[in-house]
C-alpha positions in Angstrom: -7.7 -7.6 -41.1 -10.2 -10.6 -40.9 -9.6 -13.8 -38.9 -12.2 -16.6 -38.8 -12.2 -19.8 -36.9 -14.8 -22.5 -35.4 -14.7 -22.6 -31.6 -15.4 -25.5 -29.3 -18.6 -25.3 -27.2 -16.4 -24.9 -24.0 -14.9 -21.8 -25.5 -18.2 -20.6 -27.2 -19.8 -20.2 -23.7 -16.9 -18.3 -22.5 -17.1 -16.1 -25.4 -20.9 -15.1 -25.3 -20.2 -14.6 -21.4 -17.2 -12.5 -22.0 -18.8 -10.0 -24.8 -22.3 -9.9 -23.1 -21.9 -6.2 -22.2 -20.3 -5.3 -25.9 -23.1 -6.6 -28.2 -24.4 -4.4 -30.7 -28.5 -4.1 -31.1 -28.7 -5.6 -34.4 -27.6 -9.0 -35.0 -26.4 -10.2 -38.6 -28.5 -13.1 -40.3 -27.4 -16.6 -38.9 -24.9 -15.0 -35.9 -25.6 -15.5 -32.3 -24.3 -11.7 -31.8 -22.1 -8.9 -33.1 -19.7 -7.0 -30.6 -17.7 -3.9 -30.5 -14.4 -4.0 -28.7 -12.2 -0.7 -29.5 -11.1 -1.4 -33.2 -12.2 -4.8 -33.3 -15.7 -6.2 -34.6 -16.4 -9.7 -33.5 -19.2 -11.9 -35.0 -20.2 -15.4 -33.4 -22.1 -17.5 -36.0 -24.6 -20.1 -35.0 -22.4 -22.7 -37.1 -19.8 -21.9 -34.2 -17.7 -19.9 -36.1 -16.3 -16.8 -35.0 -15.0 -13.6 -37.1 -12.4 -10.9 -35.9 -12.4 -7.7 -38.2 -10.6 -4.6 -37.7 -6.9 -3.4 -37.1 -6.3 -5.4 -34.1 -8.0 -8.6 -35.1 -5.0 -10.6 -34.8 -4.6 -9.5 -31.1 -8.1 -10.2 -30.1 -8.5 -13.4 -32.0 -4.9 -14.8 -30.5 -6.4 -14.6 -27.1 -9.4 -17.0 -28.0 -7.1 -19.0 -30.0 -4.4 -19.3 -27.0 -7.5 -20.3 -24.7 -8.9 -22.9 -27.1 -5.7 -24.6 -27.1 -5.7 -24.9 -23.0 -9.4 -25.8 -23.0 -9.4 -28.4 -25.5 -5.8 -29.2 -26.5 -6.2 -27.6 -30.2 -3.9 -25.6 -32.1 -5.6 -23.0 -34.4 -3.7 -21.5 -37.1 -4.0 -17.9 -38.1 -5.6 -19.3 -41.4 -8.5 -21.2 -39.5 -6.8 -24.7 -39.8 -6.3 -26.6 -36.9 -4.5 -29.7 -35.3 -4.9 -31.8 -32.0 -2.0 -31.5 -29.6 -1.0 -34.1 -26.6 -3.3 -33.5 -23.4 -1.6 -31.9 -20.7 -2.9 -30.1 -17.4 -3.6 -26.6 -18.3 -5.0 -23.6 -16.5 -8.3 -22.8 -17.9 -8.1 -19.2 -16.9 -7.7 -16.3 -19.0 -4.5 -14.3 -20.2 -2.2 -11.7 -19.0 -3.7 -8.2 -18.3 -3.5 -5.0 -17.0 -6.5 -4.1 -14.8 -7.6 -1.2 -12.2 -10.2 -0.9 -9.6 -10.9 1.6 -6.8 -12.2 1.7 -3.0 -13.5 4.4 -1.1 -15.8 5.9 -3.4 -18.9 5.1 -1.0 -17.3 5.8 2.2 -17.9 9.0 4.0 -14.6 8.7 5.8 -11.4 8.4 3.8 -9.7 8.7 0.4 -10.4 7.6 -3.0 -7.6 4.9 -4.0 -7.2 3.6 -7.4 -4.8 0.9 -8.2 -3.6 -0.8 -11.6 -1.9 -4.1 -11.6 -0.2 -6.3 -14.1 -0.8 -9.8 -13.9 0.8 -12.3 -16.1 -0.4 -16.1 -16.7 2.3 -17.2 -14.8 1.1 -15.6 -11.7 -2.2 -17.3 -12.2 -1.3 -20.3 -9.5 0.0 -17.8 -7.0 -2.8 -15.8 -6.9 -5.3 -18.8 -6.8 -3.4 -20.5 -4.0 -3.7 -16.8 -1.9 -7.6 -17.2 -3.0 -7.4 -13.9 -4.8 -10.8 -12.4 -5.9 -13.1 -9.4 -5.6 -12.1 -7.6 -2.2 -15.8 -7.0 -1.5 -16.1 -10.8 -1.1 -12.8 -10.9 1.2 -13.0 -9.6 4.8 -10.6 -7.1 6.0 -8.3 -9.5 8.3 -7.8 -11.4 5.0 -7.0 -8.3 2.7 -4.5 -7.6 5.4 -3.0 -11.0 5.1 -2.8 -11.5 1.4 -2.6 -8.0 -0.1 1.4 -7.6 1.1 2.1 -10.9 -0.6 0.2 -9.5 -3.8 2.4 -6.3 -3.5 5.7 -8.2 -3.7 5.0 -10.3 -6.5 2.6 -8.3 -8.7 3.8 -4.8 -10.3 1.3 -1.9 -9.2 0.8 1.3 -9.7 -1.6 3.4 -6.7 -3.3 7.1 -7.1 -4.5 8.2 -3.7 -7.1 11.2 -3.8 -7.0 12.6 -0.3 -10.5 14.1 1.1 -9.3 17.5 1.2 -8.3 17.5 -2.3 -11.4 15.6 -3.5 -13.6 18.5 -1.4 -11.5 21.0 -3.2 -12.2 19.4 -6.8 -15.3 18.1 -6.6 -18.3 20.0 -8.1 -21.2 19.8 -10.7 -18.6 19.8 -13.6 -16.2 17.5 -11.8 -18.4 14.9 -10.1 -17.4 11.5 -8.7 -17.4 9.3 -11.8 -15.2 12.1 -13.8 -12.8 12.2 -10.9 -12.7 7.9 -10.8 -12.2 8.0 -14.7 -9.0 10.6 -14.0 -7.5 8.6 -11.5 -8.1 5.2 -13.4 -6.5 6.8 -16.3 -3.4 8.2 -14.3 -2.8 4.8 -12.6 -3.0 2.8 -16.0 -0.6 5.2 -17.5 1.8 5.3 -15.0 1.8 1.3 -15.0 1.6 0.9 -18.7 4.7 3.0 -19.2 6.6 1.5 -16.3 7.6 -1.2 -18.3 7.1 -3.2 -21.8 4.7 -5.3 -20.3 3.2 -8.2 -22.5 -0.4 -8.2 -22.1 -3.4 -9.0 -23.9 -6.0 -6.4 -23.0 -6.5 -3.2 -20.4 -9.4 -3.8 -18.3 -11.6 -1.7 -16.0 -14.5 -2.6 -13.8 -17.3 -0.8 -15.6 -18.5 2.3 -13.7 -19.9 4.1 -16.5 -20.2 3.8 -20.3 -17.2 3.6 -22.5 -17.7 6.8 -24.4 -18.4 8.8 -20.9 -15.1 7.5 -19.6 -13.2 8.9 -22.7 -15.2 12.3 -22.7 -14.2 12.3 -18.9 -10.4 12.3 -19.6 -10.5 14.2 -22.8 -8.7 17.0 -21.8 -6.1 15.0 -20.0 -2.6 15.2 -21.9 -1.5 11.5 -21.1 -4.4 9.1 -21.9 -4.7 5.3 -22.2 -7.1 4.0 -24.9 -8.4 0.5 -26.0 -9.7 -0.2 -22.7 -11.9 -3.1 -22.0 -15.0 -2.2 -19.7 -16.3 -5.2 -17.9 -19.2 -5.5 -15.3 -18.0 -7.6 -12.2 -14.6 -7.6 -13.7 -12.9 -8.1 -10.1 -14.5 -11.9 -10.4 -13.5 -12.3 -14.0 -9.9 -10.8 -14.6 -6.9 -11.3 -12.0 -5.5 -8.2 -12.7 -8.5 -6.3 -11.4 -9.1 -8.4 -8.3 -5.2 -7.6 -7.2 -6.3 -4.0 -8.1 -9.5 -4.1 -6.0 -7.3 -6.0 -2.7 -4.4 -3.8 -3.1 -6.6 -0.7 -3.1 -8.7 -1.9 0.0 -5.4 -2.5 1.8 -4.1 0.7 1.1 -7.5 2.5 2.1 -7.6 0.6 5.7 -4.3 2.1 6.2 -5.2 5.4 5.5 -8.5 4.9 7.7 -6.1 3.7 10.4 -3.9 6.9 10.2 -7.1 9.3 10.2 -8.7 7.4 13.1 -5.5 7.9 14.9 -5.5 11.8 14.0 -8.7 12.2 15.7 -8.5 9.6 18.2 -11.6 8.0 17.1 -12.0 4.8 15.1 -13.7 6.0 11.7 -16.3 3.9 10.6 -16.7 2.8 7.0 -19.7 3.7 4.5 -22.2 6.1 5.0 -25.0 5.2 7.7 -26.1 6.5 10.6 -23.0 5.5 12.6 -21.2 7.5 10.3 -23.3 10.6 11.4 -22.7 9.9 15.0 -18.9 10.0 14.6 -18.9 12.7 12.2 -21.0 15.2 14.9 -18.1 14.1 17.5 -15.5 15.0 15.4 -17.3 18.3 14.5 -17.8 19.1 18.3 -14.2 18.4 19.3 -12.2 19.5 16.4 -14.6 21.7 14.1 -15.9 21.7 10.7 -12.3 22.3 9.1 -10.9 19.0 10.6 -14.0 17.1 9.1 -13.1 18.6 5.8 -9.8 16.8 5.9 -11.0 13.5 6.5 -14.5 13.2 5.0 -16.3 13.7 1.7 -18.3 16.9 2.2 -20.5 16.2 -1.0 -22.1 13.3 0.6 -25.7 13.9 2.5 -23.9 12.9 5.9 -22.3 16.3 6.0 -25.4 18.2 4.9 -27.2 16.3 7.9 -24.9 18.2 10.6 
């Protein structure tokens, strides 16, 4: 299937930014770029025309057709013809998506938490009013405040890898990125099959290449395919931002539980202050306790 239509300058800039990480090395004559996303080839020409080719070309094209309507009050028919519509106040954000993100991979103490969420366009105003964005740009006090509100309204699935299981599984052949890929796939698969959601894309904040991600999950019986991998997705896609916030909230709660178990506030990250607390735990409870609450492949453990 091939779909071609002309885009406005407003939409052109958004398209260029969206596909910047998916571009092919070679660009066809008179084209700004050519990109490959799953089964669809996207070519943007200097003339302003954009062409979608592939089995899911209609799905990918309709995403931008809908956004063009919101941005510029144009209705574009599937044959490329268009008409103006009466101007209305519109939300110029993107589209309904499923997205996932993880927390805890850079922390010596605490589990790895991966969450997948479904966010519909009807949720945008609610999330905007809450100030939803990447959890790394929101302080923990705000996370603890807004995450419960998000969890009441936004469908989500969370997968938690506790420290003991992490330490048992992590090895040269099952490294951090492979574990993350398996956890993302599990959360996405469970959410996707929880309901018949109407969504445009499945988005994962890119932590490895698309090829590597699918290689990591090749032996998993239940897979999610046709994923869009995007850098800094938490800043661009509401579902990934919500996943980031919910994951952070659950991680903070788990850290509180672990802190209570050793009667010591566990620091986040993997700095020198972490080494000091780790030594206190070993001195009082032994190495077995550390194995239950920390990631033993981190250099913090070897320094003990």
